[in-house]
C-alpha positions, -999 to +999 in steps of 0.1 A: +292-388+249+301-386+214+339-388+208+354-371+177+378-399+166+357-428+168+324-411+152+345-395+123+358-430+117+322-448+122+309-422+097+333-427+071+332-466+072+294-465+071+294-441+043+318-467+024+303-498+033+266-486+028+271-468-003+275-485-037+288-453-052+319-433-038+309-405-018+334-382+000+319-357+025+341-332+035+353-328+073+326-299+076+299-325+065+311-349+089+309-323+118+274-315+106+263-350+111+280-353+145+263-320+156+230-331+146+234-364+163+243-348+196+216-325+193+190-350+190+208-370+220+203-335+240+166-335+228+158-368+239+177-364+272+158-333+280+125-356+277+115-334+244+103-345+210+117-347+177+096-340+149+105-351+113+092-339+080+097-342+042+087-321+018+074-330-018+091-362-031+109-368+003+078-381+024+085-417+024+124-411+030+113-392+061+088-416+071+114-442+069+138-421+092+108-414+118+103-450+122+139-459+125+145-431+152+111-442+168+113-477+173+150-486+166+173-491+137+203-513+149+190-524+183+159-533+202+152-505+227+124-484+239+105-459+216+118-427+214+096-395+211+097-391+173+067-378+151+064-383+116+047-349+101+032-360+066+024-337+036+033-301+049+027-282+017+028-247+030-010-246+030-015-258+065+007-243+095+033-262+112+016-253+147-016-274+133+007-304+122+020-304+157-012-304+176-014-287+209+022-297+216+044-268+232+075-264+208+099-249+230+129-273+233+116-297+209+134-305+177+124-303+139+144-320+112+132-312+077+143-329+047+137-306+021+158-316-010+152-289-035+123-272-021+140-244-003+113-219-007+088-240+017+116-249+038+121-215+046+084-208+053+085-238+078+118-227+093+103-193+102+073-207+117+095-234+138+116-205+148+084-187+162+075-218+180+111-220+194+119-254+179+153-265+174+158-267+134+178-291+113+176-293+074+187-316+049+188-295+018+199-295-018+202-270-046+190-242-045+203-233-011+182-214+015+183-178+012+163-159+040+157-184+066+185-206+081+181-234+105+205-238+135+220-271+115+219-273+081+233-301+057+237-286+022+244-307-010+244-287-041+242-300-077+228-333-069+199-351-086+170-361-067+177-399-065+212-392-054+198-367-027+177-391-016+204-419-012+226-395+008+199-381+029+187-417+038+222-429+045+231-398+066+197-400+085+208-438+093+241-429+103+226-402+128+201-426+140+228-452+148+249-426+167+220-414+187+211-451+197+244-462+204+248-431+225+217-433+244+215-471+249+252-485+245+287-474+242+296-501+219+284-519+189 
């Protein structure tokens, strides 16, 4: 299980060590990272899948995250059931991108950046498929559809969002790996 004190200190140290710029995430932001990591652990422990997709300008970042979650970021370990969904533009349905896989119990992480409108379309469909939804989003915020867990960073430039989303994703991946495969680093 993830412990609050260890994980809070770990996340803060990772943010300071990995970033070349000063970042302060609020306590709320740290709690969101912990909640996402815990939910992904629960998805994998239930032998379900995690789907990861990035909207326009965020595909390479999410492909990196999907590969890290799939094959390992900091340790050699068995592959996890993670699937990268590429090029969702709103023209094709999420269900066609998932193939014939059942949705219930699976998770979907969307890296939306500033593409809130498309994220809302995908969220609506994901909820209909009974996927657990998580979103990394920048400005403008989501207005009508909301995921179960939202990491929102207002007012940042796209390069800064990409840096923060990748860093946050790697921290979450490390927490997931350490919880599933080891209790120490």
